[in-house]
C-alpha positions in Angstrom: 0.2 -0.1 0.1 1.4 3.3 -1.1 2.5 6.2 1.5 -0.5 8.6 0.3 -3.2 6.1 0.8 -2.1 5.2 4.2 -1.3 9.1 5.3 -5.4 9.3 4.0 -6.2 5.6 6.5 -4.2 7.6 9.3 -6.8 10.8 8.6 -10.0 8.9 8.2 -10.4 7.4 11.1 -11.0 10.8 13.3 -14.0 10.7 11.4 -15.2 7.6 13.3 -16.5 9.1 16.3 -17.3 12.1 18.1 -14.6 12.8 20.4 -12.0 12.3 17.1 -13.3 14.7 15.3 -12.9 17.4 18.4 -9.4 16.1 18.7 -9.1 17.1 14.5 -10.6 20.5 15.1 -8.3 20.7 18.0 -5.8 20.1 16.1 -6.3 22.9 13.8 -7.5 25.3 16.1 -4.6 25.0 18.5 -2.1 26.7 16.5 -4.4 29.2 16.0 -5.0 29.9 19.6 -1.5 29.8 20.0 -0.6 32.4 17.5 -3.1 34.0 17.2 -3.8 34.7 20.7 -0.5 36.1 21.2 -0.1 38.2 18.6 -3.3 39.5 19.4 -2.1 40.5 23.3 0.9 42.2 21.5 -0.7 43.6 18.7 0.3 47.3 19.6 0.6 48.1 23.1 2.6 51.7 22.4 -0.5 52.6 20.6 -2.7 51.9 24.2 0.0 54.3 26.5 -2.8 56.3 27.1 -4.8 54.0 29.2 -1.8 53.7 32.0 -2.3 56.3 34.8 0.8 58.3 35.6 1.0 60.9 38.4 2.2 64.1 37.6 3.5 66.5 40.4 3.7 70.3 39.1 5.1 72.4 42.2 6.7 74.5 40.2 6.6 78.2 41.5 7.9 80.2 38.8 10.7 82.8 38.2 11.1 86.2 36.8 14.2 86.7 34.1 14.8 89.4 31.7 11.6 91.2 33.2 9.6 88.3 32.2 7.4 85.4 34.0 9.1 82.2 33.1 6.0 79.2 33.9 8.4 76.5 32.6 6.0 73.9 35.2 2.6 74.8 33.9 4.1 74.9 30.1 5.3 71.3 30.8 2.3 69.9 32.0 0.3 71.4 28.9 2.6 69.9 26.5 2.3 66.5 28.3 -1.9 66.5 28.3 -1.8 67.6 24.6 0.5 65.1 23.8 -1.4 62.1 25.7 1.5 59.9 25.9 -0.4 58.4 29.2 -3.1 58.7 31.2 -2.4 61.9 33.9 -3.2 62.7 36.8 -2.1 65.4 38.7 -1.2 65.0 42.3 0.4 66.3 44.9 3.9 64.8 45.6 2.6 62.9 49.0 -0.4 61.6 46.8 2.3 60.9 43.7 4.8 58.3 46.1 1.8 57.0 47.8 0.3 55.8 44.5 3.4 54.7 43.0 4.2 52.5 46.0 0.6 50.8 46.2 0.1 50.3 42.4 -2.4 53.1 41.9 0.0 54.9 39.4 3.2 52.6 37.7 5.1 55.8 37.8 5.4 59.6 38.2 7.0 63.1 37.1 7.6 65.8 39.2 8.4 69.4 38.6 10.4 70.5 41.7 9.9 73.8 43.1 12.8 75.4 41.4 12.7 74.1 38.0 11.4 77.5 36.8 14.4 78.9 38.5 17.0 76.4 37.4 16.1 77.2 34.1 15.9 81.0 34.3 19.4 81.0 35.9 20.8 80.1 32.4 20.8 83.6 31.6 22.1 84.8 35.3 25.8 84.6 36.9 25.4 81.2 38.2 23.6 78.8 35.9 22.1 75.6 37.1 20.6 72.9 35.4 16.7 71.9 35.9 15.7 68.6 37.1 12.6 66.4 36.3 12.4 63.9 38.9 10.9 60.4 38.0 9.3 57.5 40.1 9.4 53.9 38.8 8.3 50.9 41.0 9.6 47.5 38.6 7.4 45.8 41.5 4.1 47.0 39.6 5.7 46.8 36.0 9.3 46.1 34.7 8.2 46.9 31.0 6.6 49.8 31.7 9.2 52.1 33.7 11.5 50.6 30.3 8.9 52.4 28.1 8.6 55.4 30.4 12.6 56.0 30.5 12.3 56.6 26.5 9.3 58.5 26.3 10.8 61.3 29.5 14.1 61.5 27.6 12.2 62.7 24.7 10.2 65.2 27.6 13.8 66.4 29.0 15.0 67.1 25.4 12.1 69.1 24.5 11.6 70.9 27.7 16.1 71.3 27.2 15.3 72.4 24.1 12.7 75.4 25.0 15.4 76.7 27.8 18.0 76.5 25.6 16.2 78.7 22.6 15.5 81.3 25.1 19.2 81.6 26.6 20.6 81.3 23.3 17.4 84.2 21.9 18.9 86.3 24.6 22.5 85.8 23.5 21.6 86.7 20.0 20.1 90.3 21.6 23.2 91.1 23.1 25.5 90.4 20.0 22.7 93.2 18.2 23.3 95.1 20.7 27.2 95.2 20.7 26.7 95.1 17.0 25.1 99.1 17.5 27.9 99.9 20.2 30.8 98.9 17.8 29.2 100.8 15.1 28.7 104.0 17.5 32.5 103.7 18.2 33.3 103.4 14.9 31.9 106.8 14.1 33.0 108.3 17.3 36.6 106.8 16.7 36.1 108.7 12.5 35.4 112.4 13.8 38.6 111.4 16.7 40.7 110.8 13.7 39.4 113.9 11.5 40.3 115.9 14.9 43.8 114.3 15.3 44.4 115.3 11.7 44.0 118.6 11.9 45.7 118.8 15.4 48.8 117.2 13.7 48.7 119.7 10.9 48.4 122.3 13.5 51.3 120.7 16.0 53.5 120.8 12.6 52.4 124.7 12.3 53.5 125.0 15.8 56.9 123.2 15.3 57.7 125.7 12.5 56.8 128.9 13.9 58.4 127.7 17.1 61.7 127.0 15.3 61.6 130.6 13.5 60.3 131.9 17.1 63.6 130.2 18.5 65.9 132.0 16.3 64.6 135.5 16.7 64.4 134.7 20.6 68.3 133.2 20.6 69.4 136.5 18.7 67.2 138.5 21.3 69.1 137.1 23.9 72.5 137.7 22.2 71.3 141.5 21.6 69.8 142.3 25.1 73.6 140.4 26.9 75.5 142.8 24.5 73.4 145.9 26.0 73.4 144.3 29.4 77.5 144.2 29.0 77.6 147.9 27.8 75.1 149.4 30.3 77.3 147.8 33.1 80.4 149.6 31.3 78.4 152.6 31.3 77.0 152.6 34.7 80.9 151.7 36.0 82.4 154.5 33.7 79.4 157.0 34.4 79.9 156.1 38.3 84.0 156.9 38.2 82.7 159.9 36.3 81.0 161.1 38.6 82.9 160.3 41.6 85.6 161.8 39.9 83.7 165.1 39.1 82.5 165.1 42.9 85.6 164.4 44.2 87.2 167.6 41.9 84.0 169.5 43.2 84.7 169.1 46.6 88.4 169.7 46.1 87.9 173.0 44.0 85.3 173.9 46.8 87.5 173.2 50.0 90.6 174.5 48.2 88.7 177.4 46.3 89.7 179.8 49.4 93.3 179.0 49.4 92.9 178.5 45.4 96.2 180.4 44.9 98.9 178.2 47.5 97.1 175.4 47.1 97.5 175.2 43.1 100.5 176.1 43.3 101.7 173.4 46.0 99.4 171.0 43.1 100.1 172.3 40.0 101.0 168.0 39.1 98.0 166.6 40.9 96.0 168.9 38.7 96.9 168.2 35.9 97.3 164.0 36.4 93.4 164.2 37.3 92.8 166.7 34.7 94.5 163.6 32.2 92.7 161.0 34.2 88.9 163.1 33.6 89.7 163.2 30.3 90.4 159.3 29.7 87.0 158.9 31.7 84.9 161.1 29.8 85.9 159.3 26.4 85.0 156.1 27.7 81.6 156.9 28.8 80.7 159.0 25.5 81.8 155.9 23.7 79.9 153.4 25.6 76.6 155.7 25.3 76.8 155.4 21.3 76.6 151.4 21.8 73.2 151.6 24.2 71.8 154.1 22.0 72.2 152.6 18.9 71.4 149.0 19.6 68.2 149.4 22.4 66.0 150.1 19.5 66.7 146.5 17.7 66.3 144.9 20.8 62.9 146.5 21.2 61.5 145.4 17.7 62.7 141.8 18.2 61.2 141.4 21.4 58.2 142.6 20.1 58.2 140.4 17.4 58.7 137.7 18.9 55.6 138.3 21.4 53.5 138.8 18.5 54.4 135.3 16.9 54.0 133.2 20.0 50.5 135.3 20.5 49.6 134.3 17.2 50.1 130.7 17.8 48.5 130.7 21.1 45.5 131.9 19.4 45.3 129.3 16.6 46.3 126.3 18.5 44.4 127.1 21.8 41.6 129.3 21.5 40.3 129.1 18.5 41.3 125.3 17.6 38.6 122.7 17.6 41.0 120.2 19.7 42.8 122.3 22.4 46.1 121.7 21.6 47.9 119.4 24.5 51.0 122.1 24.2 48.9 124.6 25.4 50.3 125.2 29.1 53.8 125.7 27.9 52.7 127.9 24.9 50.9 130.2 27.8 54.2 130.1 29.5 56.3 130.9 26.5 54.1 133.4 25.6 53.9 135.6 28.8 57.8 135.2 28.7 57.8 137.0 25.3 55.5 139.8 26.7 57.5 140.6 29.6 60.8 140.5 27.7 58.8 143.2 25.3 57.6 145.3 28.1 61.6 145.3 29.4 62.6 146.2 26.2 60.2 148.9 25.9 60.8 150.1 29.2 64.8 150.1 28.2 63.5 152.2 24.9 61.7 154.5 26.9 64.1 154.9 29.5 66.7 156.1 26.8 63.9 158.0 24.6 63.5 159.9 28.2 66.8 160.7 28.7 67.6 161.4 25.1 68.4 165.3 25.6 70.3 164.5 29.3 72.5 161.8 27.1 73.0 164.2 24.4 73.9 166.7 26.6 75.6 164.5 28.9 77.7 163.6 25.4 78.6 166.9 24.5 79.6 167.6 28.5 81.9 164.7 28.0 83.4 165.9 24.9 83.9 169.2 26.4 84.8 167.7 29.7 87.6 165.6 27.8 88.9 169.1 26.1 88.6 170.9 29.1 90.8 168.2 31.1 92.9 168.0 28.1 93.6 171.6 28.5 93.5 171.7 32.5 96.2 169.5 32.3 98.2 171.1 29.7 97.3 174.8 31.6 97.8 173.0 34.9 101.1 174.9 35.5 99.5 178.2 35.0 95.9 176.8 36.7 95.6 179.0 39.9 94.8 182.2 37.3 91.7 180.5 36.0 90.6 178.7 39.5 87.7 180.7 40.0 86.6 180.1 36.2 87.1 176.5 36.7 85.2 176.1 40.0 81.9 176.9 38.5 82.3 175.0 35.5 83.1 171.6 37.6 80.1 172.4 39.9 78.4 172.3 36.6 79.9 169.3 35.4 79.8 167.2 38.5 75.9 167.7 38.4 75.6 166.9 34.9 78.0 163.8 36.0 75.7 162.4 38.8 72.7 162.5 36.3 74.6 160.5 34.1 75.4 158.0 36.4 72.0 157.4 38.4 70.5 157.2 34.8 73.6 154.6 33.9 72.6 152.5 37.0 68.8 152.2 36.2 69.5 151.5 32.7 71.8 148.5 34.1 69.2 147.3 36.4 66.6 147.3 33.3 68.7 145.8 31.2 70.2 142.9 34.2 66.5 142.4 33.8 65.8 142.2 30.3 68.6 139.6 30.0 67.5 137.4 32.5 64.0 137.6 30.9 65.7 137.1 27.3 67.6 133.7 28.7 64.9 132.4 29.6 62.8 133.3 26.9 65.1 131.7 24.5 65.0 128.5 26.8 61.2 127.9 26.9 60.9 128.7 23.2 63.8 126.2 22.7 61.8 123.7 25.5 58.4 124.3 23.6 60.2 123.8 20.1 61.3 120.3 21.3 57.7 119.9 22.6 56.4 120.7 20.0 58.1 118.4 17.7 57.7 115.5 20.3 54.1 116.6 20.2 54.0 116.4 16.3 55.8 113.2 16.1 52.8 111.8 18.6 50.4 113.3 17.1 51.4 111.8 13.9 51.3 108.2 15.4 48.0 109.0 17.0 46.5 109.7 13.8 47.4 106.5 12.2 46.5 104.8 15.1 43.0 106.4 15.2 42.5 105.6 11.7 43.5 102.0 12.2 41.0 102.3 15.5 38.2 103.4 13.5 39.0 101.1 11.0 39.1 97.9 13.4 35.8 99.2 15.2 34.2 99.2 11.1 35.8 95.9 10.3 34.5 94.6 13.8 31.2 95.9 13.5 30.3 94.4 10.1 31.4 90.5 11.7 29.3 91.0 14.9 25.8 89.9 14.0 22.9 91.8 13.9 20.0 89.6 14.2 16.4 90.5 13.2 13.6 88.5 15.3 13.2 86.3 12.2 17.1 85.3 12.1 17.0 85.0 16.1 14.2 82.5 15.7 15.2 80.3 13.2 19.2 80.2 14.4 17.8 79.2 18.3 16.0 76.7 16.6 18.8 75.3 15.2 21.4 75.8 18.4 19.1 74.6 20.6 18.5 71.2 18.9 21.8 71.1 16.6 21.9 67.5 16.1 18.8 65.8 14.4 17.7 62.3 14.0 17.3 61.6 10.3 15.6 57.7 10.6 14.8 56.4 7.6 13.2 53.0 8.2 13.8 50.7 5.3 11.3 48.1 6.1 8.9 49.6 8.7 6.9 47.7 11.0 3.8 49.3 11.3 2.7 47.5 14.8 4.3 45.9 17.6 2.5 42.7 16.5 4.3 42.5 13.1 7.5 42.5 14.1 6.6 39.6 16.6 4.3 37.9 13.7 7.8 36.2 12.5 8.7 34.6 16.0 5.2 33.3 17.1 3.8 32.0 14.0 6.7 29.0 14.0 6.4 28.7 17.4 2.7 28.1 16.9 3.6 25.5 14.1 5.8 24.1 16.3 3.3 23.3 18.6 0.9 22.3 16.1 3.1 19.5 14.6 3.8 18.7 18.3 0.3 17.8 19.1 -0.5 16.3 15.9 1.7 13.8 17.2 0.4 13.0 20.5 -2.7 11.9 18.3 -1.1 10.7 15.4 1.6 7.9 15.3 5.0 8.9 14.3 5.3 5.2 12.0 1.6 3.8 10.6 1.4 0.7 12.5 0.0 -0.8 9.4 2.6 -0.6 7.2 5.0 -1.8 10.0 2.7 -5.3 10.3 2.5 -5.2 6.4 6.5 -5.0 6.3 6.5 -1.7 4.1 9.6 -0.4 3.1 11.0 2.0 5.3 10.8 5.3 3.7 7.2 4.6 2.9 6.4 4.0 6.6 8.2 7.5 7.5 6.6 9.1 4.8 2.9 7.2 5.4 3.7 8.9 9.2 4.9 12.1 7.9 2.0 12.7 5.6 -1.1 13.4 7.5 0.5 15.9 9.8 1.9 18.2 6.8 -1.7 17.6 5.5 -2.9 19.1 9.0 -0.1 21.7 8.8 -1.3 22.7 5.7 -4.9 23.3 7.2 -3.7 25.0 10.3 -1.4 27.7 8.6 -4.4 28.4 6.2 -6.9 28.7 9.2 -3.9 30.9 11.3 -2.8 33.0 8.8 -6.2 33.9 7.8 -7.6 35.0 11.0 -4.4 37.0 11.7 -4.8 38.5 8.5 -8.5 39.6 8.2 -9.1 39.8 12.0 -6.4 41.0 14.0 -5.1 42.9 10.7 -1.6 41.5 9.7 -0.3 42.8 6.4 1.9 40.7 4.7 4.3 42.1 2.1 4.8 39.1 0.2 1.3 36.9 1.2 1.7 34.5 -1.5 5.7 33.6 -0.5 4.9 33.4 2.9 2.2 30.9 2.5 4.3 28.8 0.6 7.2 29.5 3.0 5.0 28.4 6.1 4.3 25.1 4.4 7.7 24.3 3.8 8.0 25.4 7.4 5.0 23.3 9.1 6.4 20.1 6.7 10.2 20.8 8.4 9.1 20.8 11.6 6.7 18.0 11.0 9.4 15.6 9.9 11.7 16.6 13.1 9.0 15.9 15.6 7.8 12.5 13.6 11.9 11.6 13.8 12.1 12.3 17.7 9.3 10.3 18.8 9.7 7.8 15.9 13.3 7.2 17.3 12.9 8.0 21.0 9.5 7.1 22.0 7.5 8.4 25.2 11.0 10.3 25.6 10.8 11.9 22.2 7.8 14.0 23.2 10.2 15.5 25.7 12.8 16.0 23.5 10.6 18.0 21.4 9.8 20.1 23.6 13.7 20.5 24.9 14.1 22.0 21.4 11.0 23.9 21.3 12.9 25.7 24.0 16.8 25.6 22.5 15.2 27.4 19.5 12.8 30.1 21.4 15.6 31.3 23.2 18.5 31.2 20.2 16.4 33.0 17.4 16.5 35.7 18.2 12.3 36.4 17.7 12.8 39.3 20.6 16.0 40.4 21.2 18.9 40.2 19.1 20.8 36.7 19.6 23.6 38.9 19.9 22.6 40.3 23.1 22.2 36.4 24.8 24.8 34.7 26.8 27.2 32.7 24.9 26.0 29.2 24.7 22.7 30.6 22.6 24.7 32.4 20.2 26.5 29.2 19.5 23.6 27.1 18.9 21.7 29.6 17.2 23.2 29.4 13.2 22.2 25.1 14.1 18.3 25.0 14.9 15.6 25.5 12.0 13.7 28.2 13.7 16.9 30.9 13.7 16.3 30.8 9.6 12.6 30.5 10.1 12.4 33.5 12.2 14.5 35.3 9.8 12.8 34.5 6.6 9.5 35.9 7.8 10.7 39.1 8.9 12.0 39.4 5.0 8.8 37.8 3.4 6.0 40.2 6.0 7.6 43.5 6.2 10.1 43.4 3.0 14.0 43.4 2.3 16.3 41.1 0.1 14.8 37.4 -0.2 19.1 36.3 0.4 18.1 35.0 3.9 14.2 33.5 2.4 16.3 30.9 0.3 19.0 30.2 2.2 16.1 29.3 5.0 14.4 27.2 2.3 17.4 25.2 1.7 18.1 25.1 5.3 14.7 23.8 6.1 14.7 21.2 3.0 17.4 19.6 4.5 16.7 19.4 7.9 13.5 18.0 6.4 15.0 15.5 4.0 17.7 14.3 7.0 15.0 14.1 9.8 12.7 11.6 7.4 15.5 9.8 6.2 16.2 9.2 9.9 13.1 8.3 10.3 12.8 5.4 7.8 16.3 4.1 9.7 14.0 4.3 12.5 11.2 2.4 11.2 13.5 0.2 10.3 14.6 -1.0 13.2 10.9 -0.9 14.6 9.8 -3.6 12.2 12.2 -5.7 14.8 10.1 -6.4 17.9 11.9 -6.5 20.6 10.8 -7.2 24.4 11.9 -3.9 24.8 8.8 -2.2 22.8 6.3 -5.0 23.8 6.9 -3.6 27.6 8.6 0.2 27.4 9.6 1.8 30.5 8.1 5.1 29.9 4.7 5.2 28.1 3.6 8.6 27.7 
C-alpha cells in the first residue's frame, strides 16, 4: 500500500466518532489559539499607553528673568496633556509617592519647586541645570518603567530645547546690542581721527613757527646780553666819572679859598687828575653810543617774538576745535615774550626820556675831555683860572651825577631784560622740542586712530546683527543642533507585526508536537505489513503535513482578516510556511519515532532551545554565548529571519537560505525516521514492555 493512501487512512479514522472529530478540530485550532492570541495580546501596546495611569506633580513656583515671567512647569504640564502619552493624573507629591508604592500609578513625573528658577538661571551669573524627577516601581511593571524612560527622555529633550532657545535668544539679542555699540564707537573713532588729523597739522605748523621763534629769541637774548654788558660798563664808567667830578668839585670847593697857594703846591696833581677825567669822559662817551644803537633793535625783536607766540597760542589754544596738549607751555612762552618786550619798551622809553640828557652828557663829556686835556696842559698856570674852573667843575659834577644815576637805572633794567630774554630763549627751545615731539606723537596717534576706526568698522561688520526672524531660526537650530534623520527601510507598522515572525513558527511547532500526540509517527499497519522503511516514514509524515497546511491556512486567515497582519509577500509567506510545517513535522516525527515517549520531552526541549536562540525578540547577540553558539544549527533561527523579509520586506537572500536549510532538515529528518522505521520492524521485548509510556 502506497504512502499517500496510508496517510489518508490515518486521517480517516478521525471521522469515526465525535471525540476523534473534536481532536481533529483541536489540532487545527490549537496553533491558531497559540499564535493568534499571543499576537493579538501584543499587537499594539504602544498605541494604548494613554490608558496607563501616571501621577503628574507640578510644584514649580515659576521665576522671573529679564523682566519676563517664566512658568516652565505649567508649560510642560500643558504639553504633556496635549501629547496624551499617558493617562496623566495631577496630584500632590505625597499622593504620587503613595500611588506609585501601592500600584495606583505605574510611575510619577515631578516638576520641583525651583524648576523654572533653575532654567532662568541660564541667563545669570550662576547657571544651574533644571531637574525633572521620575519615580518608578518595577514591582508594578518592569516594562512600563523601560517605556517611561524613553518617553521621559523625549520630554527632557523638549524641555531642554525650549530653555536653550530662550537662553540663545538672549545671546543673539546681546550680539545685536554689541553690534550697535561698535558701530557707534566706529563713528566716534572717525571723528577722533578727523580731529587728530587737524591737530597733527596744527602741531606741525606750531613746530615750524617755534623754530622761527627760537631763532629770533636767540638773537634777542644775544643782543640784550650785549646791551647788558655795555650798560654795565656805562654804569661803572659814569660812576667813576661822577665820583671823579664829585671829588674834583669837593676839592675845588674846599680849596677855593686857598686856590692860589694850593694850585701852586699841586700843579702836578691837578694835571694828573685832569688826564684821568679826560680818559674817563672818552670811555663813557663811547659806551653811550653802543646803548643808543642797539636798544631799538632789541625792542623790535622782542615785540616780533611776542607777536608770533601770541598768534600761535591763539590758533592752537583759543580757536582750535581740539585744544593743543602743549597749550600750558605755549602760554608760559607767550607770557615770557610779553615780559621781555615790556622790559625792552622800558629800556627804549628810558633811552628816549633821557635822550636830551644823554646828548648833553655826550657833549659835556666831549667838552670835559677837551677841558680836562686843556686843564692838564694848562695846569702850570691853573691858579690864574681857578675862579672860572670852579664854576665849570660844579656844573660838570651835577651832570656827571645825573649820568651815573641814569646809567644805573639803565643797567638794572637791562639785567631784568637779559634774564627774561635768556628764559624766553630756553622756554622757546623747550617749546620747540615739545612741539616736535607733539607733532611726532600726533602723527602716530592719527595713524593709530585711523587703524582704530578701520578696525571698529571691520569688527562691526563681523558682529552679527540678527532680527527676530533670524534669531528664531538660529535658536531653533542651536538649541537642537542634531536631529535624528530616521529612515526605516522596511518598517513594521506595529508591535504585533514585528513579533509575528517569532510567534507563527512557535505555533506551528506546537501544532506538529500536538499532532504527533494523536497520530503515530510510524504507521502501525505499514510496520505490520513489512512495507519499505521510507514508505513507512512518509505514511507517518504526510497526515501531519496535511494538518499543518490546514493549520497554516486557518492561522494566517485569522491573523490577516481578524487581527490585521499585513504581509508584503503574502503568497510567498504562505508557501514558505507550508515548507516550515513540513520541516517541523519531519523533525517532531523523527524524535517521536526514534526515542518514543522520551521523544515528546525532546520535542519540548528542542522548542525551548529554538525559542531562546532564534533572536525573535532581542538580537541573539545580546544573549549569552551558549545561545549564540547553537543559533546557526536550529531551523527556527532561519524561519524567523526569512519571515521578517517576507512579511515586512527586504532582500530575499535569507528566504532562499532558509528554504535550503529547511529542505535539508526535512530530508534529513525523514531519512532518520526511515532508519528508525527499519529498526521498528524488529519487535523486541523493550517494545512490548516499554519502560516509559506517555
